[in-house]
RODO-2510 file (C-alpha; in nm, 4 decimals, decimal comma):
residues 394
     n   res          X          Y          Z
     1     m     0,4149    -8,2110    -3,3775
     2     k     0,1228    -8,2452    -3,6069
     3     h     0,3025    -8,5561    -3,7341
     4     f     0,3752    -8,6895    -3,4050
     5     a     0,0318    -8,6842    -3,3340
     6     d    -0,1242    -8,8418    -3,6818
     7     k     0,1245    -9,1123    -3,5950
     8     i    -0,0029    -9,1846    -3,2358
     9     f    -0,3781    -9,2160    -3,3711
    10     s    -0,3637    -9,4270    -3,6990
    11     e    -0,6072    -9,6472    -3,7782
    12     n    -0,4283    -9,9602    -3,6298
    13     c    -0,5143    -9,7982    -3,2685
    14     l    -0,8525    -9,6597    -3,2398
    15     p    -1,1498    -9,6362    -3,4227
    16     q    -1,2065    -9,3767    -3,6940
    17     k    -1,4787    -9,1111    -3,4359
    18     m    -1,2839    -9,1185    -3,1637
    19     r    -0,9239    -9,0867    -3,3525
    20     r    -1,0641    -8,7858    -3,4802
    21     k    -1,2050    -8,6293    -3,1646
    22     m    -0,8698    -8,6852    -2,9533
    23     r    -0,6699    -8,5694    -3,2490
    24     r    -0,9144    -8,2481    -3,2458
    25     n    -0,8562    -8,1797    -2,8254
    26     l    -0,4922    -8,2875    -2,8685
    27     y    -0,3939    -8,0211    -3,1615
    28     r    -0,6282    -7,7516    -2,9535
    29     n    -0,4302    -7,7981    -2,6307
    30     i    -0,0632    -7,7744    -2,8447
    31     y    -0,1977    -7,4731    -3,0207
    32     q    -0,3151    -7,2942    -2,6663
    33     a     0,0259    -7,3997    -2,5111
    34     s     0,2130    -7,2540    -2,7623
    35     g     0,0201    -6,9300    -2,7562
    36     r     0,0700    -6,9015    -2,4123
    37     f     0,4881    -6,9007    -2,4376
    38     g     0,4596    -6,7092    -2,6892
    39     v     0,2716    -6,4032    -2,5157
    40     l     0,5812    -6,4775    -2,2545
    41     m     0,8070    -6,4575    -2,4805
    42     l     0,6996    -6,1093    -2,5912
    43     v     0,6350    -5,9922    -2,2394
    44     d     1,0011    -6,0016    -2,1944
    45     s     1,1323    -5,9038    -2,4760
    46     l     0,9506    -5,5707    -2,4084
    47     r     1,0061    -5,6052    -2,0594
    48     l     1,3844    -5,6019    -2,1562
    49     f     1,3696    -5,3287    -2,3827
    50     a     1,2051    -5,1052    -2,2072
    51     v     1,4758    -5,1736    -1,9429
    52     g     1,7681    -5,0783    -2,1840
    53     a     1,5974    -4,7915    -2,2951
    54     l     1,5779    -4,6351    -1,9564
    55     s     1,9236    -4,7047    -1,9287
    56     v     2,0085    -4,4917    -2,1919
    57     a     1,8058    -4,2224    -2,1171
    58     i     1,9600    -4,2323    -1,7759
    59     l     2,3278    -4,2525    -1,9124
    60     l     2,2294    -3,9890    -2,1881
    61     c     2,1086    -3,7191    -1,9271
    62     s     2,3430    -3,7784    -1,6546
    63     p     2,5736    -3,4797    -1,6994
    64     i     2,2685    -3,2519    -1,7414
    65     l     2,0769    -3,4093    -1,4157
    66     v     2,4295    -3,3840    -1,1955
    67     q     2,5989    -3,0529    -1,3098
    68     p     2,6481    -2,8470    -1,0243
    69     a     2,4143    -2,4920    -0,9985
    70     a     2,6497    -2,2855    -1,0496
    71     a     2,7367    -2,3877    -1,3975
    72     q     2,4473    -2,4150    -1,5092
    73     t     2,4134    -2,0107    -1,3958
    74     q     2,7387    -1,9499    -1,6272
    75     k     2,4985    -1,8753    -1,9203
    76     l     2,2744    -1,6202    -1,7601
    77     s     2,2999    -1,2318    -1,9730
    78     g     2,4325    -0,9412    -1,7923
    79     q     2,0466    -0,8191    -1,7590
    80     e     1,9410    -1,1647    -1,6611
    81     i     2,2241    -1,1700    -1,3666
    82     l     2,1265    -0,7865    -1,2293
    83     k     1,7777    -0,8770    -1,2114
    84     r     1,8176    -1,1754    -0,9995
    85     v     2,0362    -0,9164    -0,8125
    86     d     1,7429    -0,6598    -0,7666
    87     d     1,5562    -0,9586    -0,6580
    88     n     1,7584    -1,0748    -0,3565
    89     i     1,7870    -0,7040    -0,2201
    90     t     1,4583    -0,6136    -0,2918
    91     a     1,1297    -0,6833    -0,0740
    92     d     0,7757    -0,5246    -0,0556
    93     n     0,8282    -0,3819     0,2972
    94     k     1,1275    -0,4322     0,5018
    95     i     1,2472    -0,2892     0,8618
    96     m     1,6141    -0,2315     0,9078
    97     t     1,8084    -0,1244     1,1920
    98     a     2,2224    -0,0083     1,1141
    99     k     2,4352     0,2503     1,1924
   100     m     2,7432     0,4541     0,9529
   101     i     3,0571     0,5075     1,0832
   102     i     3,1443     0,8106     0,9125
   103     h     3,5895     0,8230     0,8599
   104     l     3,6193     1,2197     0,8467
   105     r     4,0080     1,3252     0,8220
   106     r     4,0855     1,2925     1,1601
   107     v     3,8039     1,1534     1,3143
   108     s     3,5337     0,9016     1,2985
   109     r     3,1445     0,9624     1,4566
   110     t     2,9022     0,6858     1,4426
   111     v     2,5489     0,7556     1,3393
   112     e     2,2527     0,5078     1,4438
   113     f     1,9201     0,4923     1,2495
   114     k     1,6111     0,2922     1,1216
   115     s     1,4745     0,2558     0,8403
   116     y     1,1198     0,1303     0,6644
   117     i     1,0726     0,0710     0,3236
   118     q     0,8363    -0,0371     0,1039
   119     g     0,9138    -0,1189    -0,2710
   120     t     1,1108     0,1246    -0,4030
   121     e     0,9229     0,4693    -0,3985
   122     k     0,8364     0,5054    -0,0465
   123     a     1,1099     0,4675     0,2327
   124     f     1,1083     0,6591     0,6073
   125     t     1,4086     0,7142     0,8316
   126     e     1,4897     0,8031     1,1592
   127     y     1,7849     0,8720     1,3195
   128     l     1,8558     0,7104     1,6598
   129     a     2,1641     0,8262     1,8034
   130     p     2,3765     1,0055     1,8523
   131     p     2,2184     1,2777     2,1039
   132     r     2,2496     1,5772     1,8774
   133     e     2,0820     1,3718     1,5745
   134     r     1,8306     1,1804     1,7549
   135     g     1,4514     1,2729     1,6328
   136     t     1,5839     1,3775     1,2553
   137     k     1,3652     1,2090     1,0167
   138     m     1,4020     1,1587     0,6438
   139     l     1,0877     1,0909     0,3985
   140     k     1,1122     0,9453     0,1082
   141     l     0,8074     0,9642    -0,1778
   142     g     0,8605     0,9067    -0,5226
   143     k     1,1455     1,1608    -0,6202
   144     q     1,0626     1,3894    -0,3715
   145     l     1,2890     1,3768     0,0085
   146     w     1,1561     1,5509     0,3048
   147     m     1,3632     1,6573     0,6375
   148     y     1,2246     1,7054     0,9819
   149     s     1,5214     1,8336     1,2368
   150     p     1,3730     1,8604     1,6055
   151     w     1,6238     2,1341     1,6781
   152     t     1,4365     2,4044     1,4717
   153     e     1,0827     2,2034     1,4578
   154     r     1,0942     2,2392     1,0178
   155     t     1,0052     2,0293     0,7701
   156     i     1,2223     2,1030     0,4696
   157     l     1,2198     1,9808     0,1021
   158     i     1,5534     1,9029    -0,0449
   159     s     1,5964     1,9962    -0,4175
   160     g     1,8101     2,1206    -0,6517
   161     h     2,2132     2,1181    -0,5823
   162     m     2,0963     2,0400    -0,2362
   163     l     2,0545     1,6805    -0,3661
   164     r     2,4522     1,6748    -0,4117
   165     q     2,5636     1,7585    -0,0875
   166     s     2,6294     1,4967     0,2291
   167     v     2,3759     1,3392     0,4658
   168     m     2,5135     1,3726     0,7797
   169     g     2,8575     1,4470     0,7113
   170     s     2,8940     1,1196     0,5806
   171     d     2,9930     1,0088     0,1932
   172     l     2,6115     0,9366     0,1152
   173     s     2,4365     1,2422    -0,1087
   174     y     2,0780     1,3273    -0,0872
   175     e     2,0734     1,2234    -0,4577
   176     d     2,1817     0,8685    -0,3684
   177     m     1,8920     0,8158    -0,1212
   178     l     1,6395     0,8776    -0,4039
   179     e     1,8025     0,6419    -0,6801
   180     d     1,5651     0,3403    -0,7638
   181     p     1,7118     0,0617    -0,5727
   182     r     1,6224    -0,2005    -0,8166
   183     l     1,9293    -0,0980    -1,0936
   184     s     1,7643    -0,2819    -1,3613
   185     n     1,4959    -0,0336    -1,4075
   186     s     1,7349     0,2476    -1,4952
   187     y     2,0725     0,0929    -1,6604
   188     t     2,1456    -0,1821    -1,9564
   189     a     2,3720    -0,4551    -1,8206
   190     e     2,6846    -0,6558    -1,9884
   191     l     2,8625    -0,9059    -1,8657
   192     v     3,2309    -0,7964    -1,9289
   193     g     3,4028    -1,0921    -1,7113
   194     e     3,4927    -1,2946    -1,4136
   195     e     3,7302    -1,2499    -1,1355
   196     v     3,7678    -1,3789    -0,8223
   197     i     3,8532    -1,1327    -0,5385
   198     r     3,8335    -1,1663    -0,1286
   199     l     3,6241    -0,9512     0,0618
   200     g     3,7089    -0,6143     0,1689
   201     e     4,0941    -0,6142    -0,0025
   202     g     3,9661    -0,3764    -0,2363
   203     i     3,9863    -0,0606     0,0600
   204     e     4,2211    -0,0477     0,3888
   205     l     4,0769     0,0966     0,6733
   206     g     4,3296     0,2365     0,9117
   207     e     4,3262     0,3679     1,3253
   208     k     4,0943     0,6415     1,3259
   209     i     4,0831     0,9077     1,5916
   210     v     3,7040     0,8671     1,7461
   211     r     3,5704     1,1898     1,8812
   212     h     3,3578     1,2192     2,2079
   213     e     2,9844     1,3434     2,1143
   214     p     2,8270     1,6430     2,2904
   215     p     2,5617     1,6490     2,5314
   216     a     2,2010     1,5775     2,4587
   217     g     2,0058     1,8679     2,3427
   218     v     2,3245     2,0258     2,2040
   219     g     2,1991     2,0135     1,7716
   220     s     2,4273     2,0148     1,5264
   221     d     2,5259     2,3683     1,4415
   222     s     2,5028     2,2948     1,0693
   223     y     2,2066     2,1574     1,0285
   224     n     2,0739     2,4480     1,2382
   225     k     2,1954     2,6807     0,9883
   226     l     2,0625     2,4209     0,7067
   227     f     1,7363     2,4715     0,8375
   228     a     1,7761     2,8561     0,9270
   229     n     1,8396     2,9252     0,5735
   230     c     1,5407     2,7500     0,4283
   231     s     1,1978     2,8634     0,4480
   232     l     0,8936     2,6637     0,6506
   233     v     0,7250     2,4107     0,3617
   234     s     0,4024     2,5357     0,3902
   235     v     0,0710     2,3475     0,2867
   236     v     0,0471     2,4617    -0,0378
   237     s     0,3256     2,2778    -0,2481
   238     r     0,5567     2,4680    -0,4581
   239     p     0,7825     2,3883    -0,7123
   240     a     1,1034     2,2020    -0,6089
   241     e     1,3324     2,3803    -0,8050
   242     s     1,2470     2,7134    -0,6347
   243     e     1,2405     2,5478    -0,2778
   244     f     1,6171     2,6459    -0,2267
   245     s     1,6680     2,9332    -0,4702
   246     g     1,8795     3,2242    -0,3712
   247     v     2,0395     3,0204    -0,0762
   248     s     2,3908     3,1148    -0,0483
   249     g     2,6630     2,9598     0,0738
   250     y     2,5868     2,6031     0,0215
   251     e     2,7178     2,5556    -0,2787
   252     i     2,8461     2,1608    -0,3872
   253     g     3,1023     2,0655    -0,0881
   254     s     3,1053     2,3697     0,0981
   255     y     2,8323     2,2379     0,3165
   256     e     3,0437     1,8841     0,3320
   257     n     3,3894     2,1085     0,4185
   258     l     3,2224     2,3294     0,6892
   259     r     3,0712     2,0028     0,8572
   260     t     3,3760     1,8237     0,8634
   261     e     3,5883     2,1364     0,9474
   262     m     3,3164     2,1246     1,2727
   263     e     3,3703     1,7419     1,3673
   264     e     3,7206     1,8026     1,3681
   265     y     3,6798     2,1213     1,6272
   266     q     3,4396     2,0211     1,8813
   267     a     3,5224     1,7906     2,1524
   268     p     3,8508     1,6592     2,2963
   269     e     3,9845     1,3417     2,0268
   270     t     4,0523     1,0184     2,1577
   271     r     4,2564     0,7158     2,0189
   272     s     4,0985     0,4105     1,8960
   273     g     4,0958     0,1683     1,6320
   274     v     3,7846     0,0530     1,3998
   275     a     3,5390    -0,1233     1,4584
   276     s     3,5771    -0,5016     1,3601
   277     p     3,5513    -0,5948     1,0280
   278     q     3,2902    -0,8841     1,2047
   279     g     3,0706    -0,6634     1,4146
   280     g     3,0960    -0,8418     1,7406
   281     q     3,0446    -1,1572     1,5449
   282     t     3,2637    -1,4407     1,7013
   283     g     3,3732    -1,7609     1,5118
   284     k     3,2784    -1,8440     1,2026
   285     s     2,9114    -1,9528     1,1104
   286     s     2,7120    -2,0723     0,8185
   287     d     2,4766    -1,7617     0,7562
   288     v     2,8093    -1,5218     0,7758
   289     v     3,0716    -1,4984     0,4966
   290     p     3,3528    -1,3300     0,6520
   291     r     3,6417    -1,0754     0,5415
   292     g     3,8775    -1,1944     0,3523
   293     t     3,6706    -1,4770     0,1608
   294     e     3,7609    -1,5705    -0,1583
   295     i     3,3772    -1,5122    -0,3771
   296     n     3,3818    -1,5937    -0,7391
   297     c     3,2287    -1,3041    -0,9159
   298     w     3,0844    -1,2373    -1,2833
   299     i     3,2101    -0,8331    -1,3755
   300     l     2,9424    -0,6540    -1,5004
   301     e     2,9249    -0,2933    -1,6720
   302     l     2,5989    -0,0774    -1,6359
   303     t     2,4922     0,1498    -1,8900
   304     a     2,2722     0,3969    -1,7922
   305     r     1,8784     0,4066    -1,9661
   306     s     1,8396     0,8368    -1,9562
   307     e     2,0347     1,0892    -1,8989
   308     d     1,8791     1,1692    -1,5137
   309     v     2,0634     0,9648    -1,3227
   310     a     2,3806     1,0223    -1,0909
   311     y     2,5382     0,7840    -1,2723
   312     p     2,5795     0,7400    -1,6303
   313     k     2,8040     0,4319    -1,5909
   314     r     2,8949     0,1310    -1,2989
   315     k     3,1008    -0,1312    -1,2630
   316     l     2,9983    -0,4366    -1,0739
   317     w     3,1175    -0,7849    -0,9280
   318     v     2,8420    -1,0369    -0,8327
   319     d     2,9068    -1,2733    -0,6000
   320     k     2,7896    -1,5911    -0,8389
   321     e     2,6855    -1,8613    -0,5352
   322     r     2,4782    -1,5530    -0,3680
   323     f     2,3862    -1,3273    -0,6249
   324     v     2,4953    -1,0160    -0,4537
   325     v     2,7332    -0,7121    -0,5280
   326     v     3,0384    -0,7087    -0,3288
   327     r     3,2098    -0,3907    -0,5257
   328     e     3,0859    -0,1964    -0,7243
   329     e     3,2563     0,1652    -0,8833
   330     r     3,0062     0,4455    -0,9893
   331     y     3,1574     0,6438    -1,2801
   332     a     3,0775     0,9626    -1,4215
   333     s     3,0265     1,0391    -1,8242
   334     s     3,3630     1,1083    -1,8412
   335     g     3,4993     0,7983    -1,7216
   336     m     3,6065     0,9089    -1,3585
   337     l     3,5782     0,7046    -1,0854
   338     l     3,2933     0,9272    -0,8459
   339     k     3,2328     0,6966    -0,5789
   340     k     3,3299     0,3031    -0,4600
   341     t     3,1603     0,0548    -0,2264
   342     e     3,3743    -0,2410    -0,0819
   343     v     3,1743    -0,5205     0,1156
   344     l     3,3251    -0,6156     0,3973
   345     s     3,1327    -0,9158     0,5034
   346     l     2,7970    -1,0596     0,4370
   347     k     2,4749    -1,2193     0,6333
   348     q     2,2024    -1,4156     0,5690
   349     f     1,8444    -1,2441     0,7077
   350     d     1,5402    -1,4246     0,6245
   351     k     1,7014    -1,6887     0,3538
   352     r     1,8422    -1,3505     0,1771
   353     w     2,2184    -1,2886     0,1633
   354     v     2,2872    -0,9283     0,2196
   355     p     2,5905    -0,7353     0,2667
   356     d     2,6132    -0,6691     0,6392
   357     r     2,9197    -0,4542     0,6770
   358     a     3,0115    -0,2329     0,3745
   359     v     3,2014     0,0363     0,3061
   360     f     3,1112     0,3446     0,0705
   361     k     3,3473     0,5989    -0,0161
   362     d     3,3548     0,9119    -0,2251
   363     m     3,6434     0,9280    -0,4447
   364     l     3,6774     1,3640    -0,4860
   365     k     3,6247     1,3906    -0,0765
   366     a     3,9028     1,3465     0,1786
   367     g     3,8643     1,0491     0,4453
   368     e     3,8675     0,6971     0,4176
   369     g     3,4932     0,6435     0,3706
   370     t     3,1848     0,5805     0,5266
   371     e     3,1261     0,2696     0,6490
   372     f     2,7646     0,1225     0,7148
   373     v     2,6958    -0,1525     0,9712
   374     v     2,3023    -0,3464     0,9569
   375     d     2,2112    -0,4781     1,2815
   376     s     1,8675    -0,6532     1,1275
   377     i     1,6351    -0,6450     0,8209
   378     e     1,2819    -0,7496     0,8766
   379     f     1,1913    -0,8681     0,5047
   380     n     0,8117    -0,8308     0,4120
   381     a     0,7736    -0,6675     0,7539
   382     r     0,4198    -0,4926     0,8741
   383     i     0,4545    -0,1319     0,8488
   384     p     0,1309     0,1511     0,9286
   385     d     0,0488     0,3215     0,6162
   386     y     0,0879     0,6664     0,7971
   387     i     0,4575     0,5954     0,8353
   388     f     0,5085     0,7259     0,4684
   389     t     0,3219     1,0654     0,5667
   390     r     0,4365     1,4062     0,6072
   391     a     0,2405     1,3895     0,9525
   392     a     0,4878     1,1272     1,0483
   393     l     0,7964     1,3434     1,0363
   394     k     0,6868     1,5414     1,3364
***
């Protein structure tokens, strides 16, 4: 380029001074033009490099971005899974209305109740039906459990061996009611396997004989006897272990047998089928997982952190998608199976998945277990403080 310019502005064309001036202007224009061209080339090169780098990054990261949530959670430890289960079911405050259908050896009976729960330490339950149980109330404060009977107008503290006895003749014990609902506080969890199960396949409910309830105003004789043998709790607190000292005739299991015999003896019997597993629900809904649905589960084995828990070992089947326990087995330290829970269906309440129907079976007791049906749950509900006081029992 410079040689070409020199050729044009040779001495034969123009005066020397003018040639020098024009040559300088031409050189300047040539350098400026070449500089702009170089910058444009540099910008294009950087742009191409950025696009290429971004494409490589997307290509490398795409397996992570499209990885399903279920696949990501497979790497959770047993303790992390258990904590997720606890977080799903517990809340600061909740109000629940439910019923338990008690399947005894020859008859079935239904008990309806409403519970107010605050955290893990406080719970208040009032029984609404049948008439002979209406007005019975229970209050849990930490490790203490109080019961009020409207038929005797007495409040008693349940403690000692009484904790192992049946609640309303069901497969649930008072000790079960006192346990910490957050299992991760009391147990260490180990992930031992995976299994695909069907909801409700681990237990069968056959046709049952359902008895008529006695007329309103007729109290439960067994509960009257229970309260008659226990002195009225005074304002001055006494040690829990001395509350039922000297009470005879109510060893573990004897009260349950008495209750069972009375249920079978009283009132005429009528043949009836067991309530539908869906609890009156019709059709399929996105917020309901019905009985028979295949559930992909983790299997956890739980070991108690201390010796003061009711069940030293447990085995849980946890729904991978919803982090809900759909099957549970509770064992003694000897390895004997004591109780079993089988979830029949799941339902969504306030964007949380909850077992809305389940069977709880005491494996050492006759009968087909106790069926729990949840009608409603309100999470983070407003509950007055006076509900969790002994004054609210009367």
